[in-house]
C-alpha positions, -999 to +999 in steps of 0.1 A: +461-023+384+427-009+374+407+018+391+372+034+386+342+015+377+360-018+368+343-048+353+360-081+346+340-107+327+347-144+322+324-167+303+322-204+296+295-226+280+278-231+314+283-199+334+293-162+334+313-145+361+314-107+364+335-088+390+325-051+395+348-032+418+362+002+426+398-011+423+413-043+410+448-057+410+446-083+382+471-109+369+457-119+335+483-147+330+473-165+362+436-154+363+440-141+398+428-108+412+422-087+443+391-067+440+383-038+464+347-027+473+336-055+450+305-073+437+310-108+422+280-118+401+277-155+389+251-165+363+246-202+356+221-217+332+208-239+360+199-209+382+169-187+377+186-155+390+223-146+392+240-148+426+258-117+440+286-117+466+296-083+479+326-076+501+353-050+508+378-074+494+373-104+471+403-126+461+402-146+429+426-175+435+421-191+401+394-189+374+368-207+395+379-202+431+371-170+451+376-161+487+363-132+509+353-124+544+322-107+557+303-114+525+268-101+517+251-127+495+218-123+476+200-134+444+175-111+428+161-102+394+157-064+400+182-041+418+152-027+438+148-062+455+182-060+472+166-048+504+157-085+510+193-097+511+209-114+541+244-112+554+266-143+559+302-148+569+320-171+544 
């Protein structure tokens, strides 16, 4: 269990995943997590900008599979551009 300004990073040759959250229950052996008040950022070499997924709860089911409800999704270079984001249900 981690609390505060939590950041969990995972990187491969092709992409980088960063979970930022207020609280995280993390199982390092299984690479699973429950992140509360979370922002999942995915950077891929093929994409121009990283993609952000924000939700009250984000579940990491394995190293590459995430699940969440009422997700806010956006992609931007600057934090000030976030006003252009759209909400989707996923």
